[in-house]
C-alpha atoms as one frame of an Amber mdcrd trajectory, in Angstrom:
protein
  77.282 163.131-173.104  76.504 166.298-175.056  78.015 167.027-178.447  80.059
 170.104-177.342  81.502 168.245-174.329  82.447 165.259-176.500  84.137 167.683
-178.880  86.029 169.203-175.946  87.451 165.795-175.068  88.551 165.072-178.654
  90.091 168.527-179.024  91.844 168.232-175.682  93.391 164.895-176.711  94.583
 166.432-179.985  95.941 169.475-178.135  97.953 167.389-175.718  99.379 165.352
-178.593 100.380 168.676-180.135 101.947 169.772-176.835 103.961 166.552-176.647
 105.207 167.151-180.184 106.233 170.708-179.306 107.908 169.452-176.119 109.884
 166.733-177.843 111.205 168.990-180.547 111.229 172.736-180.996 108.940 173.301
-183.968 110.558 175.551-186.579 108.907 178.923-187.137 107.652 178.007-190.645
 105.802 175.019-189.135 104.288 177.201-186.416 103.173 179.794-188.965 101.794
 177.021-191.174  99.657 175.632-188.343  98.546 179.153-187.388  97.469 180.078
-190.930  95.859 176.692-191.617  93.637 176.730-188.520  92.730 180.424-188.628
  91.960 180.395-192.355  90.498 176.875-192.409  88.149 177.135-189.429  88.658
 180.270-187.314  87.397 182.818-189.821  84.865 180.606-191.710  82.921 179.628
-188.556  81.478 183.163-188.569  79.842 182.403-191.918  77.028 180.712-189.969
  76.066 183.988-188.277  73.143 184.713-190.592  71.727 181.238-189.868  72.189
 181.779-186.116  70.424 185.148-186.435  67.532 183.392-188.210  67.276 180.901
-185.330  67.369 183.741-182.797  64.577 185.605-184.607  62.491 182.454-185.065
  62.412 181.980-181.297  61.427 185.602-180.667  57.871 186.297-181.789  58.497
 190.057-181.709  61.346 189.883-184.258  61.194 188.940-187.945  64.450 188.060
-189.646  65.489 190.178-192.602  68.744 189.413-194.398  69.092 193.032-195.530
  68.614 194.299-191.964  71.054 191.671-190.702  73.730 192.737-193.214  73.147
 196.412-192.374  73.617 195.625-188.679  76.675 193.467-189.357  78.482 195.879
-191.665  77.450 198.910-189.595  78.962 197.526-186.406  82.151 196.603-188.242
  82.515 200.107-189.703  81.960 201.753-186.307  84.578 199.528-184.711  86.992
 200.212-187.580  86.680 203.930-186.837  87.204 203.279-183.143  90.673 201.857
-183.863  91.824 205.456-184.323  92.113 205.270-180.508  93.836 201.879-179.962
  93.585 201.731-176.118  89.797 202.234-176.216  89.242 199.823-179.123  91.498
 197.165-177.616  89.864 197.430-174.188  86.354 197.064-175.608  87.422 194.192
-177.823  89.005 192.308-174.926  85.937 192.792-172.711  83.545 191.575-175.432
  85.872 188.705-176.330  86.159 187.596-172.704  82.363 187.331-172.526  82.175
 185.593-175.903  84.877 182.998-175.208  83.528 182.423-171.702  80.001 181.822
-173.044  81.317 179.301-175.554  83.584 177.421-173.146  81.035 177.323-170.309
  77.975 176.453-172.407  77.721 173.092-170.610  76.969 174.844-167.310  73.247
 175.651-167.505  72.783 178.565-165.097  70.535 181.612-165.088  72.157 183.554
-162.290  74.444 186.537-161.942  77.053 184.074-160.729  77.073 182.411-164.159
  77.581 185.752-165.929  80.440 186.614-163.604  81.966 183.148-164.060  81.724
 183.527-167.842  83.479 186.888-167.796  86.186 185.800-165.339  86.939 182.594
-167.251  87.132 184.446-170.573  89.350 187.070-168.925  91.686 184.407-167.581
  92.029 183.003-171.116  93.038 186.370-172.554  95.359 187.083-169.640  97.026
 183.734-170.357  97.287 184.290-174.115  98.472 187.907-173.990 100.290 188.459
-170.702 101.524 184.906-170.295 103.144 185.035-173.750 104.090 188.740-173.746
 107.771 188.073-174.525 106.861 186.117-177.668 104.210 188.694-178.580 106.698
 191.561-178.422 108.955 189.573-180.754 106.113 189.175-183.268 104.569 192.625
-182.702 107.132 195.203-181.459 104.341 197.784-181.105 103.179 195.915-178.023
 106.484 196.741-176.361 105.779 200.422-177.033 102.298 200.063-175.481 103.823
 198.483-172.371 106.312 201.341-172.009 103.621 203.974-172.582 100.983 202.604
-170.222 102.062 201.792-166.669  99.000 199.606-166.143 100.229 197.109-168.734
 103.633 196.922-167.100 101.969 196.361-163.727  99.732 193.636-165.203 102.715
 191.779-166.660 104.595 192.059-163.378 101.616 190.586-161.492 100.584 188.116
-164.204 100.510 185.051-161.940  98.251 186.688-159.352  95.855 188.106-161.984
  95.628 184.846-163.893  95.132 182.593-160.890  92.575 184.886-159.253  90.413
 185.173-162.404  90.620 181.462-163.259  90.011 180.065-159.792  87.288 182.613
-159.021  85.399 181.505-162.138  85.811 177.822-161.277  84.668 178.454-157.708
  81.536 180.207-158.978  80.818 177.232-161.239  81.138 174.875-158.282  78.789
 177.010-156.214  76.083 177.753-158.770  76.158 174.660-160.990  73.743 171.790
-160.648  75.604 169.046-158.810  75.884 165.942-160.997  78.432 163.237-161.731
  79.867 165.161-164.710  80.509 168.480-162.936  84.025 167.565-161.795  85.008
 166.314-165.261  83.675 169.455-166.985  85.729 171.647-164.656  88.834 169.478
-165.104  88.561 169.878-168.891  88.564 173.672-168.449  91.663 173.479-166.249
  93.476 171.160-168.659  92.830 173.304-171.733  94.141 176.362-169.862  97.277
 174.472-168.828  97.667 173.283-172.402  97.511 176.811-173.886  99.983 178.007
-171.228 102.566 175.448-172.347 102.241 175.853-176.112 104.155 178.482-178.125
 102.015 181.571-178.727 101.265 180.946-182.422 100.374 177.302-181.767  98.434
 178.113-178.590  96.392 180.920-180.146  95.685 178.867-183.278  94.637 175.863
-181.198  92.389 177.858-178.875  90.745 180.178-181.392  91.067 178.238-184.638
  90.201 174.768-183.314  88.785 174.829-179.784  86.568 177.914-179.887  85.416
 177.572-183.496  84.568 173.879-183.190  82.643 174.365-179.935  80.651 177.203
-181.509  79.755 175.066-184.533  78.872 172.046-182.403  76.643 174.166-180.147
  74.662 175.298-183.201  74.483 171.748-184.510  73.299 170.367-181.152  70.582
 173.008-180.836  69.274 172.032-184.287  69.606 168.315-183.387  71.233 167.409
-186.689  73.345 164.372-187.442  76.691 165.016-189.138  75.298 164.426-192.640
  72.165 166.514-191.964  74.352 169.268-190.540  76.557 169.370-193.639  73.535
 169.457-195.953  71.859 172.193-193.920  74.797 174.506-193.234  77.443 173.835
-195.889  75.507 175.510-198.681  76.442 177.929-201.484  75.189 180.744-199.269
  77.423 179.909-196.300  80.376 179.317-198.627  79.679 182.731-200.158  79.643
 184.358-196.712  82.890 182.615-195.766  84.515 183.811-198.990  83.163 187.304
-198.390  84.723 187.292-194.906  88.131 186.542-196.432  87.715 189.285-199.033
  86.676 191.799-196.356  89.589 190.794-194.138  92.064 191.282-196.987  90.437
 194.626-197.798  90.617 195.675-194.158  94.280 194.722-194.063  95.187 197.064
-196.912  92.819 199.784-195.668  94.311 199.764-192.161  97.834 199.523-193.532
  97.270 202.628-195.674  95.268 204.944-193.418  96.286 203.930-189.878  99.605
 204.402-188.175 100.222 200.662-187.784 103.177 199.025-189.486 103.314 195.445
-188.179 101.520 192.952-190.441 100.415 190.585-187.667  99.025 193.473-185.608
  97.091 194.755-188.639  95.711 191.231-189.144  94.507 191.085-185.522  92.892
 194.521-185.862  91.038 193.330-188.976  90.004 190.131-187.192  88.626 192.152
-184.271  86.530 194.267-186.670  84.939 191.138-188.154  84.507 189.580-184.709
  82.479 192.366-183.057  79.142 191.641-184.846  79.815 187.888-184.678  80.116
 188.055-180.889  76.816 189.953-180.677  74.993 187.313-182.752  76.419 184.439
-180.704  75.575 186.210-177.440  71.933 186.168-178.539  72.249 182.470-179.335
  73.815 181.462-176.009  71.435 183.685-174.019  68.475 181.959-175.695  69.829
 178.412-175.240  70.467 179.084-171.544  66.784 179.968-171.133  65.549 176.904
-173.040
């Protein structure tokens, strides 16, 4: 059993224990916010601190590319600045972010399915899309309560209203189409059914958790842990070797720098953009940091699929 798949099983067990807790008693808002902040700050944001190491691995396996930290930082900061400017037009920025995120989350969740076909790419995109449809449209009532601006977007753009009205059909068609593609194009082995069942169960889990808990679980725990474990498996490190290799002053510095940049982005966006909701500003800042991260990890997953 691979390391990422084992992690999926552990995370799924924890998630269902969390769901039972939420079902038995309605968690107070301070507890939900506490879990949200703890997971996002503790793991969600810091897991991107490994990007420069991932970029080194990507370059090492490409004889035509030599890794340069200065060039990497220029690329990283440059992409972030361009995407920051793009948020002047929220519909365009949000659309691009959701498309890239769907591919990124799909690549991470479906890394166990070793395929080199167009069907795999389509399955990745459809599965990632179903996750965002579930998180955003499936919890739109809660989201509007946290971010009233979303209600204004829904009123302004008829397409969003139509998507919410047809949420069930959109969600089921994207999810089941991706699973069908995996069944068709995947190598048939004894673990295929269990891998697909895990994907179904985590989707059902996120659907039945409150938005703050569900988003924190999926992004802060599930996605971040699977990304880290994929890097660890590719390097074939034990837990102790992994900690010695990757938890270094340099990665801690990058993680701290990410927090500083995110705080700076928050105040920058709050001052110069016409956004007033704090949580929305936080998500905008997170998207700006995520764009270069998704590009680096796409290179990683593309390379590991070929190996």
